C-alpha positions as CSV (number, residue, x, y, z in Angstrom):
1,X,-15.2,41.3,-6.2
2,X,-12.8,38.3,-6.4
3,X,-9.0,38.7,-6.6
4,X,-7.9,38.5,-10.3
5,X,-4.4,38.1,-11.4
6,X,-2.8,38.6,-14.7
7,X,-2.9,34.9,-15.4
8,X,-6.7,34.5,-15.0
9,X,-8.9,33.9,-17.8
10,X,-12.6,34.8,-18.2
11,X,-14.4,32.0,-20.1
12,X,-17.4,33.6,-21.9
13,X,-20.3,31.2,-22.8
14,X,-23.5,32.3,-24.2
15,X,-26.6,30.2,-23.7
16,X,-29.9,30.4,-25.5
17,X,-32.5,27.6,-25.2
18,X,-29.8,24.9,-25.1
19,X,-29.6,23.2,-21.6
20,X,-28.1,19.9,-22.6
21,X,-25.3,21.5,-24.9
22,X,-24.4,24.2,-22.2
23,X,-24.3,21.5,-19.5
24,X,-22.0,19.3,-21.5
25,X,-19.8,22.2,-22.4
26,X,-19.5,23.3,-18.7
27,X,-18.6,19.7,-17.5
28,X,-15.8,19.6,-20.1
29,X,-14.3,22.6,-18.5
30,X,-13.9,20.7,-15.2
31,X,-10.9,18.9,-16.9
32,X,-9.0,21.7,-18.1
33,X,-5.3,21.4,-17.0
34,X,-5.1,25.3,-16.7
35,X,-6.5,26.3,-13.4
36,X,-6.7,30.0,-13.4
37,X,-10.2,30.6,-15.0
38,X,-13.7,31.7,-14.1
39,X,-16.8,31.1,-16.3
40,X,-19.2,33.8,-17.1
41,X,-22.3,32.2,-18.3
42,X,-24.7,34.6,-20.0
43,X,-28.2,34.0,-21.2
44,X,-30.1,35.7,-23.8
45,X,-33.7,35.3,-22.2
46,X,-34.0,31.7,-23.0
47,X,-37.6,30.5,-23.1
48,X,-37.1,26.7,-22.3
49,X,-36.2,27.2,-18.6
50,X,-32.5,26.2,-19.4
51,X,-30.9,29.2,-17.5
52,X,-32.9,28.4,-14.3
53,X,-32.0,24.7,-14.6
54,X,-28.3,25.5,-15.0
55,X,-28.4,27.9,-12.1
56,X,-30.1,25.1,-9.9
57,X,-27.4,22.6,-11.1
58,X,-24.8,25.0,-9.8
59,X,-26.4,25.3,-6.4
60,X,-26.7,21.5,-6.2
61,X,-22.9,21.3,-6.8
62,X,-23.1,19.6,-10.2
63,X,-20.4,21.9,-11.7
64,X,-16.8,21.7,-10.3
65,X,-16.0,25.2,-11.9
66,X,-16.5,28.7,-10.6
67,X,-19.5,30.3,-12.6
68,X,-21.1,33.8,-12.6
69,X,-24.5,33.8,-14.1
70,X,-25.7,36.8,-16.2
71,X,-29.2,37.3,-17.5
72,X,-29.5,39.9,-20.4
73,X,-33.3,39.9,-20.1
74,X,-33.7,39.9,-24.0
75,X,-32.4,38.0,-26.9
76,X,-29.5,40.4,-27.8
77,X,-27.9,38.2,-30.5
78,X,-24.4,36.6,-30.5
79,X,-22.4,39.8,-30.0
80,X,-24.9,41.5,-27.7
81,X,-25.0,38.5,-25.3
82,X,-21.2,37.9,-25.4
83,X,-20.4,41.6,-24.9
84,X,-22.6,41.7,-21.7
85,X,-20.4,39.0,-20.1
86,X,-17.1,40.4,-21.5
87,X,-17.9,43.8,-20.1
88,X,-18.7,42.4,-16.6
89,X,-15.4,40.3,-16.7
90,X,-13.4,43.4,-18.0
91,X,-14.7,45.5,-15.1
92,X,-13.5,42.8,-12.7
93,X,-10.0,43.2,-14.0
94,X,-9.5,40.2,-16.3
95,X,-6.6,40.2,-18.7
96,X,-7.5,37.4,-20.9
97,X,-10.9,36.3,-22.3
98,X,-12.0,33.1,-23.9
99,X,-15.2,33.3,-26.0
100,X,-16.4,29.7,-26.4
101,X,-19.6,28.3,-28.0
102,X,-22.0,26.5,-25.6
103,X,-22.3,23.7,-28.2
104,X,-18.6,22.7,-27.8
105,X,-16.6,20.3,-25.8
106,X,-13.0,21.2,-24.9
107,X,-9.9,19.1,-24.7
108,X,-8.3,19.2,-21.2
109,X,-5.3,21.0,-22.7
110,X,-7.3,23.5,-24.8
111,X,-6.7,26.5,-22.6
112,X,-2.9,26.3,-21.8
113,X,-1.7,26.8,-25.5
114,X,-4.1,29.8,-26.0
115,X,-2.6,31.5,-22.8
116,X,1.0,30.7,-23.8
117,X,0.5,32.3,-27.4
118,X,-0.5,35.6,-25.9
119,X,2.2,35.4,-23.2
120,X,4.8,34.8,-25.8
121,X,4.1,37.8,-28.1
122,X,2.3,41.0,-26.9
123,X,1.5,41.9,-30.3
124,X,-0.7,38.9,-30.8
125,X,-4.2,40.1,-29.9
126,X,-6.4,37.0,-30.9
127,X,-5.9,33.4,-31.1
128,X,-8.0,30.3,-31.7
129,X,-8.2,26.7,-31.5
130,X,-8.2,23.8,-33.9
131,X,-11.9,22.9,-34.0
132,X,-13.1,19.3,-35.0
133,X,-16.6,18.2,-35.8
134,X,-17.9,16.8,-32.6
135,X,-16.9,13.1,-32.0
136,X,-14.6,13.0,-35.0
137,X,-11.2,13.9,-36.3
138,X,-12.6,15.9,-39.2
139,X,-11.6,19.5,-39.2
140,X,-14.3,22.2,-38.9
141,X,-11.8,25.1,-38.5
142,X,-8.1,25.4,-38.8
143,X,-7.8,29.2,-39.2
144,X,-9.8,31.6,-41.3
145,X,-9.3,33.5,-44.5
146,X,-11.3,36.7,-45.6
147,X,-11.7,38.1,-49.1
148,X,-11.8,41.9,-48.3
149,X,-13.4,42.4,-52.0
150,X,-16.3,39.9,-51.6
151,X,-16.7,39.6,-48.0
152,X,-16.4,35.9,-48.4
153,X,-14.8,34.0,-45.4
154,X,-13.4,30.6,-45.5
155,X,-12.6,28.0,-42.8
156,X,-9.2,26.4,-43.6
157,X,-9.5,22.7,-43.6
158,X,-13.2,22.5,-43.6
159,X,-14.5,18.9,-43.7
160,X,-11.0,17.4,-44.2
161,X,-9.6,14.6,-42.2
162,X,-6.9,15.9,-39.8
163,X,-3.4,15.8,-41.0
164,X,0.1,17.3,-40.2
165,X,-0.6,20.5,-42.2
166,X,-3.2,21.5,-39.8
167,X,-0.8,21.2,-36.8
168,X,1.3,24.3,-37.7
169,X,0.7,27.4,-35.7
170,X,0.4,30.4,-38.1
171,X,-0.9,33.9,-38.7
172,X,-4.6,33.9,-40.2
173,X,-7.1,36.4,-41.1
174,X,-9.6,35.7,-38.5
175,X,-10.6,33.3,-35.7
176,X,-14.2,32.0,-35.4
177,X,-16.1,33.2,-32.4
178,X,-16.7,29.4,-31.7
179,X,-13.3,29.5,-29.7
180,X,-11.8,33.0,-29.7
181,X,-9.1,33.9,-27.2
182,X,-8.2,37.6,-26.8
183,X,-6.3,40.0,-24.5
184,X,-7.9,43.1,-22.9
185,X,-6.2,45.4,-25.0
186,X,-8.5,44.4,-27.9
187,X,-11.4,45.9,-25.9
188,X,-9.5,49.0,-25.1
189,X,-8.1,49.8,-28.7
190,X,-10.8,48.1,-30.9
191,X,-13.8,48.1,-28.8
192,X,-16.5,45.5,-28.3
193,X,-18.0,43.4,-31.1
194,X,-20.5,45.3,-33.2
195,X,-23.8,43.9,-31.8
196,X,-26.2,45.1,-34.6
197,X,-25.0,42.1,-36.8
198,X,-27.2,40.0,-34.3
199,X,-25.9,36.8,-35.9
200,X,-22.9,35.9,-38.0
201,X,-19.9,38.0,-39.2
202,X,-19.7,40.2,-36.0
203,X,-16.5,38.5,-34.8
204,X,-15.2,38.5,-38.4
205,X,-15.4,42.3,-38.6
206,X,-13.9,42.4,-35.0
207,X,-10.9,40.4,-36.4
208,X,-10.5,42.8,-39.3
209,X,-10.7,45.9,-37.0
210,X,-8.2,44.2,-34.7
211,X,-5.6,43.9,-37.6
212,X,-6.1,47.4,-38.6
213,X,-5.1,48.4,-35.1
214,X,-1.8,46.4,-35.5
215,X,-2.7,43.2,-33.7
216,X,-1.6,39.7,-34.9
217,X,-4.1,36.9,-35.2
218,X,-2.9,33.3,-34.8
219,X,-4.3,29.8,-35.1
220,X,-3.0,27.6,-32.3
221,X,-3.5,23.9,-33.2
222,X,-2.4,22.6,-29.9
223,X,-5.6,23.8,-28.4
224,X,-8.4,21.5,-29.5
225,X,-12.2,21.9,-29.3
226,X,-15.0,19.8,-30.5
227,X,-18.1,21.5,-32.1
228,X,-21.6,20.2,-32.5
229,X,-22.1,22.8,-35.4
230,X,-25.2,24.9,-36.0
231,X,-27.6,23.4,-33.6
232,X,-29.6,26.5,-33.3
233,X,-30.3,27.3,-36.9
234,X,-30.8,23.8,-38.2
235,X,-28.8,21.6,-40.6
236,X,-28.7,20.6,-44.3
237,X,-32.2,21.1,-46.0
238,X,-33.8,22.2,-42.8
239,X,-31.6,25.1,-42.4
240,X,-33.6,28.1,-41.1
241,X,-34.6,30.7,-43.8
242,X,-33.3,33.6,-41.9
243,X,-29.7,32.1,-42.2
244,X,-29.3,33.4,-45.8
245,X,-30.8,36.7,-44.7
246,X,-27.8,37.3,-42.3
247,X,-25.3,35.8,-44.7
248,X,-26.1,38.2,-47.6
249,X,-26.7,41.3,-45.3
250,X,-23.9,40.9,-42.9
251,X,-21.0,39.9,-45.3
252,X,-21.9,43.1,-47.5
253,X,-22.1,45.4,-44.4
254,X,-18.9,44.0,-43.0
255,X,-16.9,45.1,-46.2
256,X,-18.8,48.4,-46.5
257,X,-17.8,49.3,-43.0
258,X,-14.3,48.2,-42.8
259,X,-13.1,48.9,-46.3
260,X,-12.6,52.6,-47.4
261,X,-11.8,52.1,-51.1
262,X,-14.7,52.4,-53.5
263,X,-13.5,49.4,-55.5
264,X,-14.0,47.1,-52.5
265,X,-17.5,48.5,-51.9
266,X,-18.4,48.1,-55.5
267,X,-17.2,44.6,-55.9
268,X,-18.9,43.5,-52.7
269,X,-22.2,45.1,-54.2
270,X,-22.0,43.1,-57.4
271,X,-20.9,39.9,-55.4
272,X,-23.9,40.3,-53.2
273,X,-26.2,40.0,-56.3
274,X,-24.2,37.1,-57.7
275,X,-24.8,35.2,-54.3
276,X,-28.5,36.2,-54.4
277,X,-28.9,34.4,-57.7
278,X,-27.1,31.3,-56.5
279,X,-29.1,31.1,-53.4
280,X,-32.4,31.4,-55.5
281,X,-31.2,28.5,-57.5
282,X,-30.4,26.6,-54.4
283,X,-33.9,27.2,-52.9
284,X,-35.7,25.7,-56.0
285,X,-33.2,22.8,-56.6
286,X,-31.9,21.9,-53.3
287,X,-34.0,23.0,-50.3
288,X,-37.4,22.7,-52.1
289,X,-39.3,23.6,-49.0
290,X,-40.7,26.8,-47.5
291,X,-39.7,28.4,-50.9
292,X,-41.9,31.6,-50.5
293,X,-40.4,32.4,-47.1
294,X,-36.7,31.7,-48.1
295,X,-37.3,33.9,-51.1
296,X,-38.7,36.7,-49.0
297,X,-35.7,36.6,-46.6
298,X,-33.3,36.7,-49.6
299,X,-34.9,39.8,-50.9
300,X,-35.0,41.5,-47.5
301,X,-31.4,40.5,-47.0
302,X,-30.3,42.4,-50.1
303,X,-32.5,45.4,-49.4
304,X,-31.5,45.7,-45.8
305,X,-27.9,45.4,-46.8
306,X,-28.2,48.3,-49.3
307,X,-29.9,50.6,-46.7
308,X,-27.6,49.3,-44.0
309,X,-30.6,48.2,-41.8
310,X,-29.2,46.1,-39.1
311,X,-30.3,44.2,-36.1
312,X,-32.4,41.0,-35.7
313,X,-33.9,39.7,-38.9
314,X,-37.5,40.8,-39.5
315,X,-40.4,38.4,-38.9
316,X,-41.6,36.7,-42.3
317,X,-45.2,38.3,-42.8
318,X,-47.0,35.1,-43.5
319,X,-50.4,36.5,-43.0
320,X,-49.7,39.5,-45.5
321,X,-49.3,37.1,-48.4
322,X,-51.9,34.5,-47.4
323,X,-54.5,35.7,-50.0
324,X,-52.3,37.0,-52.9
325,X,-50.1,35.5,-55.4
326,X,-46.7,36.6,-54.2
327,X,-44.5,33.7,-55.0
328,X,-47.3,31.3,-54.5
329,X,-45.5,28.1,-54.8
């Protein structure tokens, strides 16, 4: 086991069928000005050979950063994969952890301000970067807000050109898992992320639970990261149908689990149906493709939310509806 000091950071990166993105992310880490870190690259049973290629690249000396490779053996989702690497780093004695999307490129000074924010105030448990759309100065994330009645989360500054108001370090409701830095006490007092969400809202719930334990959450704009955004689930009209399934189900379950008052649970229930209707309209008038499949995922999203059925999304049973008239469009 390597010698780990209090200043060392475990950088957690999850790969799944994304060799080029992960390679570029790892290369960007070579330029970090903060020297005390180790990368834990975890793979969720990729099918494209990317994990083997990355290991071979490392053996060939293509990465000038220390890397530990972890294979989960199955697609455990966002939280499941990240948790596997976080647990390994925690057991090795790391104090600080930086969860970083593999489709990001980091500014050389991205890590230092995150470490300084936790060093300055022991009550601060989670901090996050200013995140731009890749190759631009348009903001993707400048802190997050959560409505604890509806489950709606919002990226501050989304799609706006950068300006001085986004350069103010401040306390926020949540930090996105795209670049989320935290201290080990989060694990000890809050626990790990709930891995049954599979995709989306798991880190948002984690932030809520951290605040309930008395931790502060801060946006740190001096830390800059560039994000390629949603490469795995598609973009625009080609977004995968299962995305709406997770969006409906997980936002509802997040509020149901974290809020004890009945009024919160009642409002999020009504809001889920409101969003269901809005998404139906969007399917017919915006997407206008794979309509039957998209409608099926919306229906299952609501149904599984009500019955708190979690885990990976169900597989669309295309053969089951081949010879009937269910949403034959």
